[in-house]
C-alpha positions as CSV (number, residue, x, y, z in Angstrom):
1,X,30.5,-6.1,-18.0
2,X,30.1,-10.0,-19.5
3,X,28.3,-11.9,-17.2
4,X,26.7,-15.2,-17.1
5,X,23.6,-14.9,-15.7
6,X,20.0,-17.0,-15.5
7,X,16.9,-15.0,-15.1
8,X,14.8,-18.0,-13.8
9,X,14.9,-21.2,-11.8
10,X,15.9,-24.1,-14.3
11,X,18.5,-26.6,-16.0
12,X,21.3,-25.2,-18.0
13,X,19.5,-24.2,-20.6
14,X,18.5,-20.9,-18.6
15,X,22.4,-19.8,-18.8
16,X,23.0,-17.1,-21.2
17,X,26.0,-14.8,-21.8
18,X,25.2,-11.1,-21.2
19,X,25.4,-7.6,-20.4
20,X,25.0,-6.9,-17.0
21,X,25.4,-3.7,-14.5
22,X,28.9,-3.6,-13.0
23,X,28.6,-4.6,-9.4
24,X,30.4,-2.0,-6.8
25,X,32.3,-3.3,-3.6
26,X,30.3,-2.2,-0.1
27,X,32.0,-1.7,3.0
28,X,34.8,-4.4,3.9
29,X,34.9,-6.1,0.2
30,X,36.5,-5.6,-2.8
31,X,36.0,-6.0,-6.5
32,X,38.3,-8.2,-8.8
33,X,38.7,-8.3,-12.8
34,X,37.9,-12.0,-12.8
35,X,40.6,-14.3,-14.5
36,X,39.0,-17.4,-13.5
37,X,35.8,-18.6,-11.6
38,X,34.9,-22.3,-10.2
39,X,32.3,-24.2,-11.3
40,X,30.9,-25.8,-7.9
41,X,27.8,-28.0,-7.3
42,X,26.3,-25.5,-5.0
43,X,26.2,-23.6,-8.4
44,X,23.9,-25.8,-10.0
45,X,21.7,-26.4,-7.3
46,X,21.1,-22.9,-6.6
47,X,20.3,-21.9,-10.7
48,X,18.2,-25.3,-10.8
49,X,15.9,-23.8,-7.6
50,X,16.6,-27.0,-5.8
51,X,17.8,-25.5,-3.0
52,X,15.5,-22.2,-3.2
53,X,14.2,-22.3,0.5
54,X,17.6,-22.3,2.4
55,X,19.6,-20.2,-0.8
56,X,17.2,-18.0,-2.4
57,X,18.5,-15.5,-4.9
58,X,17.5,-12.7,-6.6
59,X,17.1,-13.0,-10.3
60,X,18.3,-12.6,-12.5
61,X,21.4,-14.2,-10.8
62,X,25.1,-14.4,-11.9
63,X,26.3,-18.0,-10.7
64,X,29.6,-18.5,-8.8
65,X,31.2,-18.2,-5.5
66,X,34.9,-18.2,-5.8
67,X,37.3,-16.7,-8.1
68,X,40.8,-14.9,-8.8
69,X,41.7,-11.8,-10.4
70,X,43.6,-8.4,-10.2
71,X,42.0,-6.0,-7.3
72,X,40.2,-3.0,-9.5
73,X,38.3,-1.4,-6.7
74,X,38.4,-1.4,-2.9
75,X,35.2,-0.5,-0.7
76,X,35.3,1.6,2.2
77,X,36.9,0.0,5.5
78,X,39.0,-2.0,3.4
79,X,43.4,-1.8,4.1
80,X,46.1,-4.2,3.4
81,X,45.3,-4.9,-0.6
82,X,46.0,-2.4,-3.3
83,X,44.5,-2.1,-6.8
84,X,46.5,-4.4,-9.1
85,X,47.0,-7.2,-6.3
86,X,46.4,-10.5,-7.6
87,X,44.3,-12.1,-5.2
88,X,41.6,-15.3,-4.8
89,X,38.5,-15.9,-2.2
90,X,34.6,-15.8,-1.7
91,X,31.8,-13.7,-2.7
92,X,28.1,-14.4,-2.1
93,X,26.4,-17.5,-3.4
94,X,26.4,-16.1,-6.5
95,X,28.3,-13.4,-8.6
96,X,31.6,-14.9,-9.5
97,X,31.4,-16.1,-13.2
98,X,31.5,-12.5,-14.8
99,X,34.4,-10.1,-15.9
100,X,33.9,-7.9,-12.6
101,X,33.2,-9.6,-9.2
102,X,32.6,-8.3,-5.7
103,X,34.6,-10.6,-2.5
104,X,33.8,-10.5,0.8
105,X,36.9,-12.7,1.6
106,X,39.8,-12.9,-0.1
107,X,43.9,-13.5,0.0
108,X,46.8,-13.3,-2.1
109,X,47.5,-15.6,-4.8
110,X,50.6,-17.6,-4.8
111,X,52.6,-17.2,-7.4
112,X,52.6,-21.1,-7.6
113,X,49.4,-21.3,-9.0
114,X,48.1,-20.7,-12.0
115,X,44.5,-18.5,-12.7
116,X,42.7,-22.2,-13.0
117,X,44.4,-23.2,-9.8
118,X,43.3,-20.0,-8.1
119,X,40.2,-19.5,-9.4
120,X,39.1,-22.9,-8.0
121,X,40.8,-22.8,-4.6
122,X,38.7,-20.5,-2.5
123,X,35.8,-22.5,-2.0
124,X,37.3,-26.0,-1.3
125,X,39.9,-24.4,0.5
126,X,38.0,-23.2,3.4
127,X,35.6,-25.9,3.6
128,X,38.3,-28.5,4.0
129,X,40.6,-26.4,6.4
130,X,37.0,-25.8,8.1
131,X,36.7,-29.7,8.6
132,X,40.0,-30.7,9.6
133,X,40.6,-28.2,12.4
134,X,36.9,-29.4,13.6
135,X,38.7,-32.5,14.1
136,X,41.6,-31.3,16.1
137,X,45.6,-31.5,15.9
138,X,46.0,-33.8,13.2
139,X,50.3,-34.5,13.7
140,X,50.7,-38.3,14.1
141,X,47.3,-39.4,13.4
142,X,45.5,-41.5,11.0
143,X,42.9,-39.5,9.1
144,X,40.1,-40.9,6.9
145,X,39.1,-39.0,4.2
146,X,35.6,-40.4,2.5
147,X,35.4,-38.8,-0.7
148,X,38.8,-38.2,-1.2
149,X,39.5,-37.3,-5.3
150,X,36.9,-34.5,-5.2
151,X,37.5,-30.7,-4.9
152,X,37.3,-30.6,-1.2
153,X,38.7,-34.1,-0.5
154,X,41.4,-33.7,-3.0
155,X,42.4,-30.3,-0.9
156,X,41.8,-31.8,2.4
157,X,44.1,-34.8,1.6
158,X,47.0,-32.8,0.6
159,X,46.4,-30.2,3.6
160,X,46.0,-32.8,6.2
161,X,49.4,-34.6,4.6
162,X,51.1,-31.3,5.4
163,X,49.6,-30.9,9.1
164,X,51.8,-34.3,9.5
165,X,48.8,-36.8,9.7
166,X,49.0,-40.1,7.8
167,X,45.6,-39.8,5.2
168,X,43.8,-42.7,4.2
169,X,41.5,-41.4,1.3
170,X,38.0,-43.3,-0.2
171,X,37.6,-43.3,-4.1
172,X,36.8,-45.2,-7.1
173,X,39.5,-47.3,-8.3
174,X,40.6,-45.2,-11.1
175,X,41.1,-42.5,-8.7
176,X,43.6,-44.4,-6.8
177,X,46.9,-43.3,-8.7
178,X,45.6,-40.1,-7.9
179,X,45.1,-40.0,-4.5
180,X,48.7,-41.3,-3.9
181,X,50.0,-38.5,-5.7
182,X,48.2,-36.3,-3.6
183,X,49.8,-38.3,-0.4
184,X,46.9,-40.5,0.4
185,X,46.7,-44.3,0.5
186,X,44.2,-45.2,-1.3
187,X,41.3,-47.6,-0.8
188,X,37.1,-48.2,-2.7
189,X,34.6,-46.9,-0.5
190,X,31.3,-48.6,0.1
191,X,31.0,-52.3,1.7
192,X,33.8,-53.8,3.3
193,X,35.6,-50.7,3.8
194,X,36.2,-51.4,7.9
195,X,37.8,-54.8,6.8
196,X,40.1,-53.2,3.9
197,X,40.9,-50.3,6.7
198,X,42.3,-52.8,8.9
199,X,44.6,-53.9,6.8
200,X,45.6,-50.4,6.1
201,X,45.6,-49.0,9.4
202,X,45.8,-52.2,11.9
203,X,46.0,-49.2,14.7
204,X,42.5,-48.1,13.7
205,X,41.5,-44.9,12.4
206,X,41.8,-41.7,14.6
207,X,39.8,-39.2,12.8
208,X,37.4,-38.9,9.8
209,X,36.4,-36.3,7.4
210,X,33.5,-37.2,5.6
211,X,33.4,-34.8,2.1
212,X,31.4,-37.1,0.0
213,X,28.1,-36.8,1.9
214,X,27.1,-40.3,0.6
215,X,24.8,-41.7,3.0
216,X,27.8,-43.3,4.8
217,X,28.1,-41.5,7.7
218,X,26.9,-43.8,10.2
219,X,29.3,-46.6,8.8
220,X,32.1,-43.8,9.3
221,X,31.0,-43.3,13.0
222,X,31.1,-47.2,13.6
223,X,34.7,-47.2,12.2
224,X,35.9,-44.0,14.0
225,X,34.6,-45.6,17.5
226,X,32.7,-42.1,18.2
227,X,30.6,-39.7,16.8
228,X,32.7,-36.7,18.6
229,X,35.9,-38.1,15.8
230,X,34.3,-37.6,12.9
231,X,33.2,-34.4,10.9
232,X,31.2,-33.9,7.7
233,X,31.0,-31.4,5.4
234,X,28.7,-32.8,3.1
235,X,26.1,-34.5,4.8
236,X,23.6,-32.4,6.3
237,X,20.6,-34.7,6.4
238,X,22.1,-37.3,8.8
239,X,25.1,-35.3,11.3
240,X,22.6,-33.9,13.9
241,X,21.0,-37.3,13.6
242,X,24.5,-39.0,14.5
243,X,25.7,-36.2,16.5
244,X,28.2,-35.5,14.5
245,X,29.6,-32.3,13.8
246,X,28.9,-30.3,10.8
247,X,31.2,-28.1,9.4
248,X,29.9,-25.6,6.3
249,X,31.6,-23.5,4.0
250,X,32.5,-20.0,5.9
251,X,34.2,-16.8,3.7
252,X,36.9,-16.9,6.2
253,X,40.1,-14.6,5.0
254,X,42.7,-16.6,7.6
255,X,41.7,-20.0,6.2
256,X,42.0,-18.7,2.8
257,X,45.6,-16.8,3.6
258,X,46.4,-20.9,5.1
259,X,45.5,-22.4,1.9
260,X,47.8,-20.0,0.2
261,X,50.6,-20.3,2.4
262,X,50.4,-24.3,2.2
263,X,50.3,-23.5,-1.6
264,X,53.4,-21.0,-1.8
265,X,55.3,-23.8,-0.2
266,X,54.6,-26.6,-2.5
267,X,52.2,-28.2,-0.1
268,X,48.7,-27.6,-2.0
269,X,48.2,-27.0,-5.4
270,X,44.6,-27.3,-6.1
271,X,43.7,-29.7,-8.8
272,X,41.6,-28.9,-12.0
273,X,39.9,-31.2,-13.8
274,X,38.8,-29.4,-16.6
275,X,38.5,-25.7,-17.4
276,X,35.8,-24.3,-19.8
277,X,35.5,-20.6,-21.6
278,X,33.0,-18.4,-20.4
279,X,30.9,-19.2,-23.5
280,X,30.6,-23.1,-22.3
281,X,29.2,-22.3,-19.0
282,X,26.0,-24.4,-19.7
283,X,29.1,-27.2,-20.7
284,X,30.4,-26.7,-17.3
285,X,27.4,-26.5,-15.2
286,X,26.3,-30.1,-16.9
287,X,30.0,-31.5,-16.4
288,X,29.8,-30.7,-12.5
289,X,26.4,-31.9,-12.2
290,X,27.1,-35.5,-13.5
291,X,29.3,-35.7,-10.8
292,X,32.0,-37.9,-10.1
293,X,34.6,-34.9,-10.9
294,X,38.2,-35.0,-10.0
295,X,39.2,-31.8,-8.6
296,X,37.4,-28.6,-9.8
297,X,35.7,-27.6,-13.0
298,X,37.1,-24.2,-13.2
299,X,35.6,-21.4,-16.2
300,X,38.3,-18.8,-17.9
301,X,37.2,-15.6,-18.9
């Protein structure tokens, strides 16, 4: 199969498109013929070696964790899915940016999502839903989402609105119209946030989801009034010190199915800033590394 691989840790110059062995699904896994794969910050952090102490990989490695495609092989003990089904989901830390990829968690991809949208949905959907569920019931609550225009933040906005929350989202001013289109009340992040929130939510903020990991967690705890009312999916450094619940992405098919359900209802659409062909994977990684991405970057195969 054709795949993106890197043979050593390093920059985008290490990424090459080459022939690689076809993977085979193990017990409880499936293999898909990939139509599109997401590009996530974890991909280039792993590739660069920045997180090798936490997430080591065997080299050569294929970047990518989430993808969409048609099932073409089914591992032992798997039922409820058939060859030819269109599914989206997650594999390991690596392996998705290739013609064939093995998934350990998946769900049927809604017809309402095109390949780019479904290919970029897996990781952000489980991260956003995991964080929101850790906050407890959202119906009738006012929820602040820090970093609301990114892949996880944007998914969290739409899903929280679908759950019945009033959502306030922080982002740069250039993304305020985008946040409004998702159903959030937009405001800028940083200095003076508490005062701006007092105008937008005079009865206060009930719950906070930090999807930015920008160092604002202490301020968010003060705004919420208690660390028990704050969840972060991004600030690994400060969560424990502040007593804030940290939620890591999980390969959870139930979360994928729930996100797909919102998608089928037209209440959640994964947002894609830009797509790249497989041959331009280095440009896709460089785009992600520059940050300030609105929604997701996706590679099309």
